[in-house]
C-alpha positions in Angstrom: 70.5 139.3 12.9 67.0 138.5 14.4 64.0 140.8 13.7 63.0 142.0 17.2 59.3 141.3 16.3 60.2 137.6 15.8 62.5 137.2 18.8 60.0 135.2 20.9 59.8 132.6 18.2 63.3 132.6 16.7 65.1 132.1 20.0 63.9 128.5 20.3 64.8 125.3 18.4 62.2 123.4 16.6 62.1 120.7 19.3 61.6 123.4 22.0 58.8 125.1 19.9 57.1 121.7 19.7 57.4 121.2 23.4 56.1 124.8 24.1 53.2 124.2 21.7 52.2 121.0 23.5 52.5 122.8 26.9 50.4 125.7 25.6 47.7 123.3 24.4 47.6 121.5 27.8 47.3 124.8 29.6 44.5 126.0 27.4 42.6 122.8 28.1 43.1 123.2 31.9 42.0 126.8 32.3 38.3 125.7 32.7 37.0 127.8 29.8 36.4 127.1 26.2 39.0 128.5 23.9 39.3 128.2 20.1 39.9 129.8 16.7 37.1 130.1 14.2 36.8 131.5 10.7 34.4 134.3 10.2 31.9 132.0 8.4 31.6 130.1 11.6 33.9 127.1 10.8 35.9 126.0 14.0 39.6 125.6 13.1 40.9 124.7 16.6 39.3 124.3 20.0 40.5 123.1 23.4 38.8 120.2 25.1 36.0 122.2 26.9 34.9 124.0 23.6 35.2 120.8 21.6 32.9 118.9 24.0 30.1 121.2 23.6 27.0 119.8 21.9 26.3 120.4 18.2 23.4 122.8 19.0 25.7 125.0 21.0 28.5 124.8 18.4 26.1 125.9 15.7 24.9 128.9 17.8 28.6 129.9 18.2 29.0 129.6 14.4 26.0 131.9 13.9 27.5 134.4 16.4 30.7 134.3 14.2 28.8 135.2 11.0 26.9 137.9 12.9 30.2 139.3 14.0 31.4 139.4 10.4 28.2 141.3 9.4 28.6 143.8 12.0 32.4 144.2 11.9 33.6 143.2 8.5 37.4 143.1 7.7 38.7 146.4 6.4 40.3 146.3 2.9 44.0 145.5 2.7 44.6 149.0 1.4 43.1 150.7 4.5 45.7 151.6 7.2 44.3 151.4 10.7 44.9 154.4 12.9 47.4 154.2 15.8 45.8 153.0 19.0 42.9 151.3 17.2 41.3 148.6 19.2 39.8 145.6 17.7 35.9 145.1 18.1 34.5 142.7 20.7 31.3 140.8 20.9 29.8 139.5 24.1 26.6 137.5 24.5 24.9 134.9 26.8 23.8 131.6 25.4 21.5 129.2 27.2 21.1 125.4 26.7 18.7 123.7 29.1 19.7 124.6 32.6 23.2 125.7 31.4 24.3 129.2 30.7 27.4 130.3 28.8 29.0 133.7 28.1 30.4 133.9 24.6 33.1 136.4 23.6 34.5 137.0 20.1 37.3 139.1 19.0 39.8 139.2 16.1 43.2 137.7 16.6 45.3 140.4 18.4 47.7 142.3 16.0 50.6 141.9 18.4 50.2 138.1 18.2 50.1 138.3 14.4 53.3 140.4 14.3 55.1 138.1 16.9 54.3 134.9 14.8 55.3 136.6 11.5 54.4 135.5 8.0 53.7 131.9 9.1 50.5 133.1 10.7 48.8 132.9 7.3 45.0 132.9 7.1 44.8 132.7 10.9 45.2 136.3 11.1 41.7 136.6 9.7 40.2 134.3 12.3 38.2 135.1 15.4 39.3 134.2 18.9 36.4 132.3 20.6 36.1 132.3 24.4 33.3 130.4 26.2 32.7 130.6 29.9 30.2 128.4 31.8 28.3 130.8 34.1 25.5 128.4 35.1 26.4 128.6 38.8 26.7 132.3 38.7 23.3 132.6 36.9 21.5 130.3 39.3 22.9 132.3 42.2 21.7 135.5 40.6 18.3 134.1 40.0 18.1 133.1 43.7 19.3 136.5 44.8 16.7 138.1 42.6 14.0 135.9 44.1 15.1 136.9 47.6 15.2 140.5 46.7 11.6 140.3 45.5 10.6 138.3 48.7 12.5 140.8 50.9 10.8 143.8 49.3 7.5 142.1 50.1 8.7 141.5 53.6 9.3 145.3 54.3 6.2 146.5 52.6 3.4 147.3 55.0 0.0 147.9 53.7 -1.8 150.9 55.4 -5.0 148.9 56.1 -3.1 146.0 57.5 -1.1 148.1 59.8 -4.3 149.8 61.0 -6.1 146.5 61.5 -3.5 144.5 63.3 -1.9 145.1 66.7 1.8 144.8 67.3 1.9 141.0 68.1 -0.4 140.3 65.1 1.9 142.2 62.9 4.9 140.2 64.2 3.0 137.0 63.6 2.4 138.0 60.0 6.1 138.9 59.7 7.0 135.5 61.2 4.9 133.6 58.6 6.5 135.6 55.7 10.0 134.9 57.1 9.4 131.2 57.5 8.0 130.9 53.9 11.0 132.6 52.4 13.5 130.7 54.5 12.0 127.4 53.6 10.9 127.8 50.0 13.8 129.9 48.7 16.7 129.2 51.0 15.7 125.6 52.1 16.4 126.4 55.7 14.4 124.0 57.9 16.0 124.8 61.2 16.6 128.4 62.2 16.2 131.1 64.8 16.2 134.9 64.9 17.4 136.7 68.0 17.2 140.5 68.5 19.4 142.5 70.9 17.5 143.9 73.8 19.2 147.2 74.6 18.1 147.2 78.3 19.3 143.8 79.3 22.1 143.3 76.7 20.7 139.8 75.8 20.1 138.3 72.4 16.4 137.5 72.9 14.8 134.6 70.8 12.1 136.1 68.7 11.4 133.5 66.0 12.3 129.9 66.1 11.4 127.3 63.5 12.2 123.6 63.6 14.2 123.9 66.9 13.7 122.1 70.2 12.3 124.1 73.3 15.7 123.8 75.1 17.2 125.9 72.3 16.3 129.0 74.3 17.8 127.7 77.5 21.1 129.7 77.0 21.5 133.4 78.0 23.4 134.9 75.1 24.9 138.3 74.8 27.1 139.8 72.2 30.7 138.6 72.9 33.6 137.3 71.0 34.0 134.6 73.7 31.7 132.7 76.0 28.5 133.4 74.2 28.6 130.9 71.3 28.6 131.6 67.6 25.5 133.9 68.0 27.3 136.0 70.5 30.4 136.2 68.4 28.5 137.2 65.2 26.5 139.9 67.1 29.8 141.3 68.5 31.9 141.1 65.4 29.2 141.9 62.8 30.7 139.1 60.6 29.0 135.9 59.4 30.1 132.6 60.7 30.0 129.2 58.8 30.3 126.2 61.2 31.4 123.4 59.0 31.7 120.8 61.8 29.7 121.4 65.1 31.6 118.6 66.9 35.0 120.3 66.6 33.9 124.0 66.9 34.5 125.4 70.3 32.0 128.2 69.8 29.1 126.0 68.9 26.3 125.7 71.5 23.8 122.7 71.2 20.9 123.3 68.9 18.9 120.7 67.0 19.5 117.0 67.7 22.4 115.6 65.5 23.3 119.0 64.1 26.4 118.7 61.9 26.9 122.3 60.6 25.4 125.8 61.0 25.4 129.3 59.5 24.9 132.5 61.5 24.5 136.0 59.9 24.2 139.5 61.5 21.0 141.4 61.2 22.0 145.0 60.4 20.2 148.3 60.1 22.8 150.6 58.6 26.0 149.9 60.5 24.3 148.7 63.6 23.9 145.0 64.5 20.4 144.6 66.0 20.3 140.7 66.1 21.4 137.5 64.4 19.9 134.7 62.3 21.2 131.2 63.1 20.5 128.3 60.7 21.3 124.6 61.6 21.6 121.5 59.5 21.9 117.8 60.2 24.3 117.5 57.1 28.0 118.0 57.2 29.3 121.1 55.6 25.7 122.1 54.5 26.6 125.8 54.2 29.1 127.3 51.8 29.9 130.7 50.4 26.7 130.8 48.3 24.5 130.1 51.4 26.4 132.7 53.4 25.9 135.3 50.7 22.2 134.5 50.4 21.7 134.4 54.1 23.3 137.9 54.5 21.0 139.4 51.9 18.0 137.8 53.5 19.2 139.0 57.0 19.3 142.6 55.9 15.7 142.4 54.8 14.7 140.8 58.2 16.6 143.5 60.1 14.8 146.3 58.2 11.5 144.7 58.6 11.9 144.1 62.4 13.2 147.7 62.8 10.1 149.0 61.0 7.8 147.1 63.3 9.4 148.5 66.3 9.2 152.0 64.8 5.5 151.5 64.2 4.9 150.6 67.8 7.1 153.5 69.1 5.3 155.9 66.9 1.9 154.7 68.3 3.1 154.9 71.8 4.4 158.4 71.3 1.3 159.5 69.4 -1.1 158.2 72.1 1.0 159.9 74.8 0.8 163.2 72.9 -2.9 163.0 72.4 -3.8 162.1 75.9 -1.5 164.9 77.2 -3.3 167.4 75.0 -6.7 166.2 76.1 -5.8 166.7 79.7 -4.5 170.3 79.1 -7.6 171.2 77.0 -10.0 170.1 79.6 -8.3 171.5 82.8 -9.5 175.1 82.2 -13.2 174.4 81.4 -13.5 171.9 84.3 -11.9 174.4 86.7 -14.3 177.0 85.5 -17.3 174.8 86.1 -16.1 174.1 89.6 -15.8 177.8 90.3 -19.4 178.5 89.0 -20.7 175.7 91.2 -19.2 177.3 94.3 -20.8 180.6 93.4 -24.2 178.9 92.9 -24.0 176.9 96.2 -23.9 180.2 98.1 -27.1 181.2 96.4 -28.7 177.9 97.0 -27.9 177.5 100.7 -31.5 177.9 101.7 -32.7 175.6 98.9 -31.9 172.0 99.8 -33.1 170.4 96.5 -31.1 173.0 94.4 -28.1 172.4 96.7 -28.3 168.7 96.3 -28.2 169.0 92.4 -25.1 171.2 92.8 -23.4 168.6 95.1 -24.1 166.0 92.4 -22.4 168.2 89.8 -19.4 168.5 92.1 -19.2 164.7 92.5 -19.3 164.4 88.7 -16.6 166.9 88.3 -14.4 164.9 90.7 -15.3 161.7 88.8 -14.5 163.3 85.5 -11.1 164.5 86.8 -10.2 161.1 88.2 -11.2 159.3 85.0 -9.3 161.8 82.9 -6.2 161.1 85.1 -6.6 157.4 84.5 -7.0 157.9 80.7 -4.1 160.3 80.3 -1.8 158.1 82.4 -1.4 156.1 79.2 0.3 152.7 79.8 0.6 153.7 83.6 -3.2 153.8 83.9 -6.4 151.9 83.4 -9.9 152.7 82.3 -13.1 152.2 84.2 -11.3 152.1 87.6 -13.8 154.2 89.5 -16.9 152.0 88.5 -14.9 148.8 89.2 -13.7 150.1 92.6 -17.3 151.0 93.5 -18.2 147.3 93.5 -17.3 145.2 96.5 -19.0 141.8 96.1 -17.8 138.2 95.9 -17.5 137.0 92.3 -18.3 133.3 92.0 -15.5 132.6 89.6 -12.9 134.9 91.2 -13.5 134.4 94.9 -11.0 132.1 96.7 -8.6 132.1 93.9 -4.9 132.9 94.4 -3.7 135.5 91.9 0.0 136.5 91.4 0.5 140.1 89.9 3.9 141.3 88.5 4.2 144.9 87.4 6.8 147.6 88.1 4.2 150.4 88.0 2.8 150.9 91.6 -0.5 152.4 90.2 -1.3 149.4 88.1 -0.4 146.9 90.9 -2.6 148.7 93.3 -5.6 148.9 90.9 -5.5 145.3 89.8 -5.0 143.9 93.3 -7.7 146.1 94.8 -10.3 145.1 92.1 -9.6 141.4 92.5 -9.5 141.5 96.3 -12.9 143.3 96.3 -14.2 140.3 94.4 -12.8 137.8 96.9 -9.4 136.9 95.4 -6.2 136.3 97.5 -3.6 138.5 95.7 0.2 138.4 95.9 1.9 141.5 94.4 5.4 141.7 93.0 7.2 144.7 91.6 9.5 142.7 89.2 9.7 139.6 87.2 12.4 138.1 89.4 10.3 138.5 92.5 7.3 136.9 90.8 9.4 133.9 89.8 10.7 133.6 93.3 7.1 133.7 94.6 6.1 130.8 92.3 9.2 128.8 93.3 8.7 129.4 97.1 5.0 129.1 97.2 3.6 126.6 99.6 0.4 126.4 97.7 -0.2 126.7 93.9 -1.3 130.0 92.3 -4.5 129.9 90.2 -3.5 132.8 87.9 -0.5 134.9 86.9 -0.9 138.5 85.6 2.4 139.9 84.4 3.5 143.0 82.6 5.8 142.5 79.7 8.4 145.3 80.1 10.0 145.2 83.6 13.4 145.5 85.0 15.3 142.2 85.1 13.2 139.4 83.7 10.8 140.3 80.8 7.3 139.0 80.2 8.2 135.9 78.3 10.9 134.9 80.8 8.3 135.1 83.6 5.8 133.2 81.5 8.5 130.5 80.7 9.5 130.3 84.4 5.8 129.8 85.3 5.7 126.8 83.0 8.5 125.2 84.9 7.5 126.1 88.4 3.7 125.6 88.0 2.9 123.7 84.7 -0.5 124.6 83.4 -0.8 127.9 85.3 -3.0 130.4 83.3 -1.0 133.5 82.4 -2.2 136.9 81.2 0.4 139.4 79.9 0.0 143.2 79.8 1.8 145.8 77.7 1.5 149.5 77.1 0.1 150.4 73.7 1.2 147.1 72.3 4.8 147.8 73.1 6.8 144.6 73.1 10.5 145.0 72.7 11.3 141.4 73.6 8.3 140.0 71.3 7.2 138.2 74.4 3.6 137.9 73.3 4.4 136.1 70.1 6.8 133.7 71.8 4.4 133.1 74.7 1.4 132.7 72.5 3.2 129.8 70.6 3.5 128.1 74.1 -0.1 128.5 75.5 -0.4 132.1 76.6 -4.0 132.7 77.9 -4.5 136.3 76.7 -2.9 139.7 76.3 -4.2 143.1 77.7 -3.0 146.3 76.0 -2.8 149.3 78.5 -4.7 151.4 79.1 -7.4 148.7 79.1 -10.8 148.7 80.6 -10.8 147.0 84.0 -14.0 145.2 83.2 -12.2 143.7 80.2 -9.5 142.5 82.5 -12.1 140.9 84.8 -13.6 139.1 81.7 -10.2 137.8 80.8 -9.5 136.7 84.4 -12.8 134.8 84.5 -12.0 133.1 81.2 -8.5 132.1 82.4 -9.9 130.7 85.7 -12.5 128.6 84.0 -10.5 127.4 81.0 -9.7 123.6 81.4 -6.0 123.1 82.0 
């Protein structure tokens, strides 16, 4: 009758046992990890192929680990009965050799194994099981992740003095430089683009492009599982997309010349997709699981950084609007009181022409103060120094005779700018939207000399108007305007890369606008 503990061994013939032993050795050599038995003094009794092929230096370090294990976990005396449920000790450590990293695990031979083999196990019952795993790839990936985490933390860190010193486009430019540095130096991305979702138009607007041709922005892309390329698919699904072969992927839209593969990851803030990052390569299957994982990590930092930039601009806009509103409320009462007192004094000065003239001057100044206050408190819908500029009606040698196209959806802004320029001799065409401005350039019988366009308008945004002007009238000077630096499409940075003349931040001084107009009209094409 067989002992149940020995059933697994006794049920086979010697020939079957030999065959099973050979099969077991083959399996142990094929598992991709080093496996062996070692005495507690470090002598290796048996090893599979991977463990046996390790260099002498690494084998000696394993032997030292075995001796250390014996010092920390000596064998209990034979007379000691181990308690029920006792678990054998285990030792885990990481060994490095050159650019290779290994995880080493040591543990005594399992008691169940000893019982199953029976008395023939002999001194092997005192040995240690050695398990060695090559984790070099995992370590290298972790090192890259750590490097991206450090770079990403720097990306979202905003120094107070820097924020105060730079305007919105300058902050974005600084952000662009940081993103490019990380993408190239840590991720080795040489051709990539970042698109952000414009809530008003529903488009994925190109914000940052590096190593890509100008026609890369010729597509109108919206979030969508079909019909909007890989970028639209990723924005709609929120899932990364690795294109291993651009020639055979129906979603791929043309990017760099001879592109062979691409990687596109979503940019998320919490659970919301705010844009995408698209990377292209001229190599086949350039992007795998590791690149996808790293791209997603970097994408999260980019999303947070971009979101913070927008919050800073929105905060500045709201703060300025609040302050200007309070100023207007605070001054209304004392100004009204002064006007009332002037009316009383005028009655007493009816027979004193000189005194009456002074009071009339005070009344005019009060009206002027109210008008200027209205312009100031109008925020982005108003300009500064309007009254002084409108008082001048004289031909300007630089501006006179020039054809100027103005695009702004704010009637007050259109009226002020057009009147100021017309008073200085310019011929002005006014459009209330970007679409109408583009149509005016396309249909114009004669060439315009200058385009002044707002950034945030219904339909086409400032960059789209700027880009259209480059096609309709190459070399046409362009001045963009924005309220408090608000630039949701990041038009300023994109246009600046392509020759934008200048930017005016509302509410700006009209005289400052005139200076920029003169510079634009006299700058060589």
